N, CA and C of each residue as an Amber inpcrd file, in Angstrom:
protein
   513
  52.7180000 -41.4260000   4.0750000  51.7390000 -40.7780000   3.2140000
  50.4120000 -41.5370000   3.2300000  50.5070000 -42.8680000   3.1690000
  49.3080000 -43.6840000   3.1840000  48.5820000 -43.5570000   4.5300000
  49.3360000 -43.5320000   5.6100000  48.7630000 -43.3840000   6.9500000
  48.0710000 -42.0380000   7.0900000  48.6890000 -40.9940000   6.5690000
  48.1020000 -39.6590000   6.6200000  46.7780000 -39.6190000   5.8570000
  46.7230000 -40.2840000   4.7110000  45.4940000 -40.3390000   3.9120000
  44.3840000 -41.0550000   4.6690000  44.7350000 -42.1640000   5.3430000
  43.7430000 -42.9230000   6.1050000  43.2240000 -42.0930000   7.2780000
  44.1050000 -41.4260000   7.9900000  43.7030000 -40.5850000   9.1220000
  42.8160000 -39.4410000   8.6390000  43.1920000 -38.8120000   7.5420000
  42.4010000 -37.7180000   6.9790000  41.0080000 -38.2110000   6.5790000
  40.9330000 -39.3770000   5.9560000  39.6480000 -39.9590000   5.5520000
  38.7760000 -40.2390000   6.7720000  39.3380000 -40.7950000   7.8360000
  38.5860000 -41.1000000   9.0530000  38.0690000 -39.8150000   9.6990000
  38.9050000 -38.7860000   9.7490000  38.4730000 -37.5130000  10.3300000
  37.3220000 -36.8990000   9.5420000  37.4320000 -36.9230000   8.2420000
  36.3660000 -36.3740000   7.3930000  35.0940000 -37.1940000   7.5800000
  35.2170000 -38.5030000   7.6180000  34.0580000 -39.3840000   7.7880000
  33.3790000 -39.1670000   9.1350000  34.1670000 -39.0620000  10.2030000
  33.6140000 -38.9000000  11.5530000  32.9880000 -37.5280000  11.7680000
  33.5960000 -36.4820000  11.2300000  33.0840000 -35.1300000  11.4560000
  32.1300000 -34.6730000  10.3680000  31.9840000 -35.4510000   9.3310000
  31.1120000 -35.0660000   8.2230000  29.6560000 -35.0630000   8.6210000
  28.8600000 -34.3740000   7.8360000  27.4320000 -34.2570000   8.0940000
  26.7440000 -35.5440000   7.6640000  25.9230000 -36.0760000   8.5150000
  25.1620000 -37.2620000   8.1520000  23.6870000 -37.0030000   8.3930000
  22.8780000 -37.8090000   7.7650000  21.4310000 -37.6680000   7.8940000
  20.9950000 -37.9230000   9.3330000  21.7040000 -38.7970000  10.0510000
  21.3380000 -39.0930000  11.4320000  21.4300000 -37.8620000  12.3230000
  22.3620000 -36.9440000  12.0320000  22.4610000 -35.7020000  12.7960000
  21.2140000 -34.8460000  12.6130000  20.6280000 -34.9230000  11.4560000
  19.5000000 -34.0810000  11.0960000  18.1760000 -34.5390000  11.7120000
  17.9760000 -35.8290000  11.8500000  16.7060000 -36.3870000  12.3310000
  16.3960000 -35.8710000  13.7400000  15.1670000 -35.4130000  13.9510000
  14.7670000 -34.9610000  15.2760000  13.7450000 -33.8440000  15.2200000
  13.4900000 -33.2610000  16.3790000  12.5370000 -32.1620000  16.5210000
  13.2890000 -30.8550000  16.7040000  12.8380000 -29.8210000  16.0020000
  13.4560000 -28.5010000  16.0640000  12.3930000 -27.4970000  16.4760000
  12.7790000 -26.5830000  17.3600000  11.8230000 -25.6430000  17.9210000
  12.2800000 -24.2020000  17.7530000  11.3080000 -23.3510000  17.6600000
  11.4580000 -21.9110000  17.7240000  10.2810000 -21.4590000  18.5740000
  10.2720000 -20.2660000  19.0620000   9.2010000 -19.8560000  19.9710000
   7.8120000 -19.9560000  19.3360000   7.6990000 -19.7700000  18.0370000
   6.3860000 -19.7850000  17.3980000   6.0880000 -21.0390000  16.5830000
   7.0650000 -21.9570000  16.4360000   6.8210000 -23.1090000  15.5760000
   7.7480000 -24.2760000  15.8870000   7.4090000 -25.4040000  15.3000000
   8.1520000 -26.6440000  15.5050000   8.2300000 -27.3880000  14.1720000
   9.3730000 -28.0220000  13.9110000   9.5360000 -28.8720000  12.7360000
  10.0530000 -30.2200000  13.2170000   9.3690000 -31.2890000  12.8280000
   9.8370000 -32.6390000  13.1180000  10.3640000 -33.2400000  11.8210000
  11.6490000 -33.5810000  11.8130000  12.2870000 -34.2180000  10.6630000
  12.3970000 -35.7030000  10.9860000  11.7360000 -36.5380000  10.1960000
  11.6720000 -37.9680000  10.4810000  12.6110000 -38.7660000   9.5850000
  13.0140000 -39.9410000  10.0450000  13.9700000 -40.7700000   9.3140000
  13.3880000 -41.3530000   8.0310000  12.0660000 -41.3840000   7.8940000
  11.4460000 -41.9040000   6.6630000  11.2850000 -40.8120000   5.6010000
  11.9990000 -39.7050000   5.7580000  11.9800000 -38.5520000   4.8380000
  10.6810000 -37.7610000   4.8980000   9.8870000 -37.9430000   5.9320000
   8.6890000 -37.1140000   6.1030000   8.9950000 -36.0210000   7.1220000
   8.1810000 -34.9660000   7.1050000   8.3100000 -33.9060000   8.1030000
   6.9230000 -33.4430000   8.5130000   6.8760000 -32.7870000   9.6650000
   5.6470000 -32.1810000  10.1640000   6.0070000 -30.8050000  10.6990000
   5.2700000 -29.7930000  10.2850000   5.5030000 -28.4190000  10.6940000
   4.2760000 -27.9360000  11.4490000   4.4850000 -27.2950000  12.6070000
   3.3910000 -26.7410000  13.4010000   3.7290000 -25.3090000  13.7780000
   2.8100000 -24.4000000  13.5050000   2.9690000 -22.9920000  13.8410000
   1.9220000 -22.6370000  14.8900000   2.3280000 -21.8980000  15.9410000
   1.4000000 -21.5080000  17.0000000   1.5990000 -20.0330000  17.3200000
   0.5050000 -19.2980000  17.3380000   0.5560000 -17.9030000  17.7370000
  -0.7950000 -17.5420000  18.3310000  -0.8020000 -17.2850000  19.6250000
  -2.0280000 -16.9410000  20.3320000  -3.0810000 -18.0170000  20.0890000
  -4.2030000 -17.6850000  19.4840000  -5.2810000 -18.6490000  19.2460000
  -5.1870000 -19.3130000  17.8740000  -4.2300000 -18.9150000  17.0660000
  -4.1110000 -19.4540000  15.7120000  -3.1100000 -20.6000000  15.6790000
  -3.4490000 -21.6550000  14.9660000  -2.5580000 -22.7920000  14.7570000
  -2.6110000 -23.1750000  13.2750000  -1.4600000 -23.5270000  12.7380000
  -1.4550000 -24.0680000  11.3820000  -0.4300000 -25.1860000  11.3140000
  -0.5800000 -26.0480000  10.3380000   0.3120000 -27.1750000  10.1880000
   0.5350000 -27.4640000   8.7180000   1.5960000 -28.1570000   8.4420000
   1.9020000 -28.6600000   7.1050000   2.6690000 -29.9530000   7.2850000
   2.5560000 -30.8100000   6.3100000   3.3640000 -32.0170000   6.3420000
   3.7350000 -32.3820000   4.9200000   4.7530000 -33.2090000   4.8040000
   5.2150000 -33.5960000   3.4890000   6.5020000 -34.3930000   3.5940000
   7.3570000 -34.2210000   2.5790000   8.6110000 -34.9520000   2.5200000
   9.7720000 -33.9870000   2.3860000  10.9280000 -34.4100000   2.8840000
  12.1280000 -33.5900000   2.8070000  13.2070000 -34.3370000   2.0470000
  14.0600000 -33.5520000   1.3910000  15.2440000 -34.0940000   0.7260000
  16.4380000 -33.2790000   1.1910000  17.5870000 -33.8460000   0.9860000
  18.8150000 -33.2070000   1.4530000  19.8400000 -33.1880000   0.3310000
  20.4920000 -32.0410000   0.1530000  21.6230000 -31.9020000  -0.7680000
  22.7180000 -31.2100000   0.0140000  23.7170000 -31.9770000   0.4280000
  24.7620000 -31.4210000   1.2760000  24.1590000 -31.0450000   2.6140000
  24.3290000 -29.7890000   3.0190000  23.7570000 -29.3220000   4.2850000
  22.4310000 -28.6080000   4.0850000  21.9440000 -28.5780000   2.8620000
  20.6560000 -27.9350000   2.5840000  19.5320000 -28.9460000   2.6340000
  18.4340000 -28.5190000   3.2260000  17.2590000 -29.3620000   3.3720000
  16.1210000 -28.6750000   2.6160000  15.4190000 -29.4460000   1.8020000
  14.3100000 -28.9320000   1.0190000  13.0250000 -29.6110000   1.5000000
  12.0270000 -28.8050000   1.8540000  10.7540000 -29.3270000   2.3310000
   9.7200000 -29.2280000   1.2100000   9.1070000 -30.3530000   0.8790000
   8.0630000 -30.4190000  -0.1410000   6.7490000 -30.7130000   0.5710000
   5.8700000 -29.7270000   0.5970000   4.5880000 -29.8510000   1.2960000
   3.6150000 -30.6650000   0.4450000   2.9660000 -31.6280000   1.0720000
   1.9330000 -32.4370000   0.4270000   0.6050000 -32.0830000   1.0960000
  -0.2600000 -31.3330000   0.4010000  -1.5310000 -30.9360000   1.0230000
  -2.4680000 -32.1300000   1.2230000  -3.2970000 -32.0310000   2.2500000
  -4.3210000 -33.0330000   2.5440000  -5.6700000 -32.3650000   2.2720000
  -6.5130000 -33.0390000   1.5110000  -7.7930000 -32.4540000   1.1150000
  -8.9710000 -33.2110000   1.7080000 -10.0550000 -32.4770000   1.9480000
 -11.3540000 -33.0540000   2.2760000 -12.2680000 -32.8160000   1.0810000
 -13.2200000 -33.7110000   0.8970000 -14.2470000 -33.5330000  -0.1310000
 -15.4850000 -32.9790000   0.5470000 -15.9400000 -31.8310000   0.0710000
 -17.1610000 -31.2190000   0.5990000 -18.2650000 -31.4420000  -0.4220000
 -19.3350000 -32.0900000   0.0080000 -20.4930000 -32.3250000  -0.8530000
 -21.5830000 -31.3550000  -0.4390000 -21.9910000 -30.4910000  -1.3840000
 -23.0730000 -29.5390000  -1.1290000 -24.3600000 -30.1710000  -1.6430000
 -25.2580000 -30.4240000  -0.7040000 -26.5450000 -31.0270000  -1.0570000
 -27.5320000 -29.9060000  -1.3600000 -27.9290000 -29.8160000  -2.6110000
 -28.8460000 -28.7520000  -3.0260000 -30.2290000 -29.3330000  -3.2780000
 -31.1540000 -28.4500000  -3.6360000 -32.5170000 -28.8930000  -3.9410000
 -32.5570000 -29.7220000  -5.2120000 -31.5950000 -29.4910000  -6.0910000
 -31.5740000 -30.2710000  -7.3290000 -31.1190000 -31.7040000  -7.0170000
 -31.2690000 -32.5730000  -7.9640000 -30.9880000 -33.9900000  -7.7250000
 -29.4920000 -34.3100000  -7.6670000 -28.6440000 -33.4240000  -8.2010000
 -27.2120000 -33.7180000  -8.2320000 -26.4560000 -32.9360000  -7.1590000
 -25.8330000 -33.6260000  -6.2110000 -24.9690000 -32.9220000  -5.2460000
 -23.6900000 -32.4510000  -5.9390000 -23.0960000 -31.3940000  -5.4200000
 -21.8710000 -30.8520000  -6.0010000 -20.7220000 -31.0890000  -5.0370000
 -19.6100000 -31.5940000  -5.5530000 -18.4150000 -31.8610000  -4.7460000
 -17.3490000 -30.8010000  -4.9860000 -16.6260000 -30.4720000  -3.9310000
 -15.4890000 -29.5550000  -4.0110000 -14.3810000 -30.0950000  -3.1140000
 -13.1430000 -29.7990000  -3.4710000 -12.0080000 -30.1470000  -2.6270000
 -11.5870000 -28.9170000  -1.8430000 -11.3460000 -29.1100000  -0.5520000
 -10.8560000 -28.0370000   0.3100000  -9.7070000 -28.6010000   1.1440000
  -8.7970000 -27.7150000   1.5610000  -7.7250000 -28.1620000   2.4330000
  -8.3140000 -28.6760000   3.7410000  -7.8540000 -29.8230000   4.1620000
  -8.3460000 -30.4190000   5.3960000  -7.7810000 -29.6770000   6.5950000
  -8.5620000 -29.5850000   7.6620000  -8.0500000 -28.9450000   8.8680000
  -7.3400000 -29.9460000   9.7650000  -7.5340000 -31.2480000   9.5120000
  -6.7820000 -32.2560000  10.2460000  -5.9330000 -33.0520000   9.2530000
  -5.2340000 -34.0430000   9.7380000  -4.2660000 -34.7450000   8.9030000
  -4.8430000 -35.8900000   8.0830000  -6.1360000 -36.1480000   8.2280000
  -6.7560000 -37.2570000   7.5100000  -7.7700000 -36.7240000   6.5070000
  -7.6890000 -37.1740000   5.2560000  -8.6960000 -36.7580000   4.2870000
 -10.0630000 -37.3080000   4.6850000 -11.0910000 -36.5360000   4.4080000
 -12.4300000 -36.9780000   4.7820000 -13.4770000 -36.4250000   3.8370000
 -14.7230000 -36.7200000   4.1330000 -15.8550000 -36.2440000   3.3390000
 -16.8120000 -35.5170000   4.2680000 -17.2320000 -34.3300000   3.8470000
 -18.1750000 -33.5180000   4.6060000 -19.3920000 -33.2670000   3.7250000
 -20.5580000 -33.3000000   4.3090000 -21.7840000 -33.0070000   3.5670000
 -22.4600000 -31.8050000   4.2260000 -22.7930000 -30.8030000   3.4180000
 -23.4990000 -29.6330000   3.9240000 -24.6950000 -29.3600000   3.0250000
 -25.6910000 -28.7050000   3.5750000 -26.8940000 -28.4480000   2.7900000
 -26.8480000 -27.1020000   2.0810000 -26.1020000 -26.1470000   2.6300000
 -25.9760000 -24.8300000   2.0110000 -24.5200000 -24.4070000   2.0610000
 -24.1210000 -23.6350000   1.1040000 -22.7390000 -23.1690000   1.0840000
 -22.4490000 -22.2520000   2.2730000 -23.4690000 -21.5950000   2.8250000
 -23.2610000 -20.7280000   3.9830000 -22.7690000 -21.5270000   5.1880000
 -23.1900000 -22.7810000   5.2950000 -22.7590000 -23.6270000   6.4060000
 -21.2680000 -23.9270000   6.3350000 -20.6990000 -23.7690000   5.1520000
 -19.2870000 -24.0920000   4.9820000 -18.4050000 -23.2030000   5.8420000
 -18.8520000 -21.9890000   6.1290000 -18.0840000 -21.0950000   6.9980000
 -17.8630000 -21.6880000   8.3750000 -18.7720000 -22.5230000   8.8270000
 -18.6120000 -23.1770000  10.1270000 -17.4570000 -24.1640000  10.1070000
 -17.0770000 -24.6230000   8.9260000 -15.9860000 -25.5790000   8.7900000
 -14.6410000 -24.9370000   9.1290000 -14.5450000 -23.6440000   8.8850000
 -13.2940000 -22.9570000   9.1620000 -13.0660000 -22.8880000  10.6660000
 -11.8850000 -23.2550000  11.0850000 -11.5600000 -23.2840000  12.5050000
 -10.2690000 -22.5030000  12.7340000  -9.7830000 -22.5390000  13.9400000
  -8.5480000 -21.8270000  14.2570000  -7.3110000 -22.6580000  13.9690000
  -7.4630000 -23.8590000  13.4520000  -6.3050000 -24.6310000  12.9930000
  -6.5380000 -24.9900000  11.5350000  -5.4840000 -24.8490000  10.7510000
  -5.6120000 -25.0910000   9.3240000  -4.2630000 -25.4540000   8.7300000
  -4.2960000 -25.9490000   7.5220000  -3.0620000 -26.1350000   6.7720000
  -2.6620000 -24.7740000   6.2240000  -1.3810000 -24.4910000   6.2560000
  -0.9130000 -23.2150000   5.7290000   0.4790000 -23.4130000   5.1470000
   0.5570000 -23.4060000   3.8330000   1.8390000 -23.6110000   3.1520000
   2.7420000 -22.3890000   3.2610000   2.1730000 -21.2160000   3.4260000
   2.9790000 -19.9830000   3.4250000   3.9000000 -19.8860000   4.6360000
   3.4920000 -20.4220000   5.7720000   4.2900000 -20.2830000   6.9860000
   5.4080000 -21.3170000   7.1000000   5.3060000 -22.3980000   6.3630000
   6.3040000 -23.4700000   6.4320000   7.5030000 -23.1180000   5.5440000
   8.7200000 -23.1650000   6.1000000   9.9010000 -22.8810000   5.2700000
  10.0480000 -23.9220000   4.1610000  10.5740000 -23.5060000   3.0240000
  10.7790000 -24.4290000   1.8970000  12.2260000 -24.9090000   1.8170000
  13.1630000 -24.0200000   2.1730000  14.5880000 -24.3590000   2.1390000
  15.2110000 -24.0250000   3.4800000  16.0980000 -24.9100000   3.9220000
  16.7850000 -24.6870000   5.1930000  18.2200000 -25.1960000   5.0810000
  19.0390000 -24.7750000   6.0220000  20.4170000 -25.2490000   6.0900000
  20.6940000 -25.7280000   7.4960000  21.3040000 -26.9050000   7.5870000
  21.6510000 -27.4770000   8.8840000  23.0510000 -27.0220000   9.2660000
  23.1740000 -26.4690000  10.4780000  24.4790000 -26.0040000  10.9480000
  24.5040000 -26.0660000  12.4650000  25.3870000 -26.8920000  13.0150000
  25.6090000 -26.9960000  14.4630000  24.3240000 -27.1940000  15.2660000
  23.5150000 -28.1540000  14.8560000  22.2980000 -28.4630000  15.6090000
  21.1560000 -27.4970000  15.3830000  21.2890000 -26.6180000  14.4160000
  20.2280000 -25.6550000  14.1060000  19.8090000 -25.7890000  12.6480000
  18.5650000 -25.4530000  12.3980000  18.0640000 -25.3280000  11.0390000
  17.8400000 -23.8480000  10.7640000  18.5620000 -23.3290000   9.7780000
  18.4200000 -21.9290000   9.3800000  17.5360000 -21.8570000   8.1410000
  16.5650000 -20.9680000   8.1650000  15.6750000 -20.7650000   7.0300000
  16.4280000 -20.0050000   5.9470000  16.2520000 -20.4330000   4.7000000
  16.8480000 -19.7550000   3.5490000  15.7270000 -19.0600000   2.7870000
  15.8450000 -17.7450000   2.6430000  14.8910000 -16.9670000   1.8430000
  15.6700000 -16.1210000   0.8650000  15.2500000 -16.1600000  -0.3830000
  15.9000000 -15.4060000  -1.4570000  17.3930000 -15.7090000  -1.5100000
  17.7540000 -16.9740000  -1.2580000  19.1420000 -17.4160000  -1.3560000
  20.0220000 -17.0740000  -0.1680000  19.4660000 -16.4470000   0.8730000
  20.2710000 -16.0470000   2.0290000  19.7400000 -16.6750000   3.3120000
  20.6680000 -17.0040000   4.2230000  20.2770000 -17.5170000   5.5380000
  19.6790000 -16.3910000   6.3620000  18.5660000 -16.6500000   7.0080000
  17.9860000 -15.6620000   7.9060000  18.6940000 -15.7590000   9.2510000
  19.3380000 -14.6730000   9.6730000  20.0610000 -14.6590000  10.9390000
  19.5890000 -13.5460000  11.8770000  18.9090000 -12.5410000  11.3330000
  18.4190000 -11.4450000  12.1690000  17.1260000 -11.8610000  12.8420000
  16.9230000 -11.3640000  14.0470000  15.7120000 -11.6870000  14.7930000
  14.4760000 -11.2030000  14.0360000  13.4000000 -11.9710000  14.1810000
  12.1450000 -11.6500000  13.5100000  11.3100000 -10.7770000  14.4380000
  10.8980000  -9.6210000  13.9120000  10.0140000  -8.7400000  14.6770000
   8.5960000  -8.9900000  14.2010000   7.7160000  -9.1850000  15.1570000
   6.3330000  -9.4780000  14.8310000   5.4310000  -8.5910000  15.6670000
   4.3440000  -8.1470000  15.0790000   3.3930000  -7.3380000  15.8280000
   2.6600000  -8.1500000  16.8760000   2.6120000  -9.4670000  16.6800000
   1.8960000 -10.3360000  17.6080000   2.7380000 -10.6160000  18.8460000
   4.0180000 -10.9020000  18.6280000   4.8920000 -11.2600000  19.7360000
   5.5580000 -10.0220000  20.3140000   5.7110000  -9.9710000  21.6170000
   6.2900000  -8.8040000  22.2730000   7.7780000  -8.6760000  21.9670000
   8.4950000  -9.7890000  22.0710000   9.9340000  -9.7680000  21.8400000
  10.2570000 -10.3970000  20.4940000  11.2640000  -9.8810000  19.8000000
  11.6850000 -10.5210000  18.5440000  12.1390000 -11.9590000  18.8110000
  11.9630000 -12.8160000  17.8120000  12.3450000 -14.2180000  17.9780000
  13.5000000 -14.5720000  17.0500000  14.2480000 -15.5960000  17.4290000
  15.3320000 -16.0840000  16.5900000  14.7470000 -16.7100000  15.3340000
  15.3700000 -16.5000000  14.1700000  14.8270000 -17.0460000  12.9310000
  15.2000000 -18.5100000  12.6900000  16.0470000 -19.0810000  13.5190000
  16.4710000 -20.4680000  13.3220000  15.7200000 -21.3910000  14.2740000
  15.8210000 -22.6640000  13.9900000  15.1940000 -23.7030000  14.7990000
  16.2870000 -24.4680000  15.5420000  16.1330000 -24.5870000  16.8500000
  17.0810000 -25.3250000  17.6920000  16.6380000 -26.7730000  17.8060000
  17.6020000 -27.6820000  17.7600000  17.2760000 -29.0900000  17.9320000
  16.8570000 -29.3500000  19.3760000  15.8160000 -30.1530000  19.5330000
  15.3160000 -30.4900000  20.8630000  16.4040000 -31.2180000  21.6490000
  16.4980000 -30.8860000  22.9240000  17.4360000 -31.5790000  23.7980000
  16.7550000 -31.8310000  25.1400000  17.4660000 -32.4330000  26.0560000
  16.8900000 -32.7660000  27.3630000  16.4180000 -31.5150000  28.1200000
  17.1800000 -30.4340000  28.0390000  16.8070000 -29.2010000  28.7250000
  15.4540000 -28.7150000  28.2180000  15.2900000 -28.7050000  26.9130000
  14.0420000 -28.2240000  26.3380000  12.8710000 -29.1080000  26.7900000
  13.0540000 -30.4250000  26.7210000  11.9860000 -31.3400000  27.1310000
  11.5980000 -31.1440000  28.5900000  12.5720000 -30.8850000  29.4090000
  12.3380000 -30.7610000  30.8440000  11.5280000 -29.5060000  31.1870000
  11.8130000 -28.3910000  30.5230000  11.2060000 -27.1220000  30.9150000
  10.1090000 -26.6010000  29.9940000  10.0640000 -27.0560000  28.7550000
   9.1250000 -26.4480000  27.8290000   8.0390000 -27.3830000  27.3070000
   8.1360000 -28.6570000  27.5610000   7.0980000 -29.5580000  27.0500000
   6.1130000 -29.9660000  28.1070000
């Protein structure tokens, strides 16, 4: 009986889910998620000429992964004719906070580029299963292919863990 308990414990320990299994890069045709060992993550979405990114921290409860996005802001200083400049916070288009000075608010439109932070595209909840990250929406795993007007073929809703094959042919 004692031997059976020890064998059962070893099997559960060896086959159980660990954080080390989760760490790595996961890809889908339109996006990538990097899960790092320091509990940070980086999300990148690509579609035609549009790019967006998010970064933050992740936590794990069992096989569920929760992504908490931490926005990065730039300070925009509008220099007006009056003696006091006005400051505003805007989402940064790169990963480093910075300060921008403009003379007119109309110039601010030039700041907008084809890459930006976008919290809406980054999944908030996921489940790890057999080397894949499945997106959870409204309490359910997304398993049906995603149809998009931009992409010709529907895409898988899950993220595959990067492997040697992927690195060899797709990077």
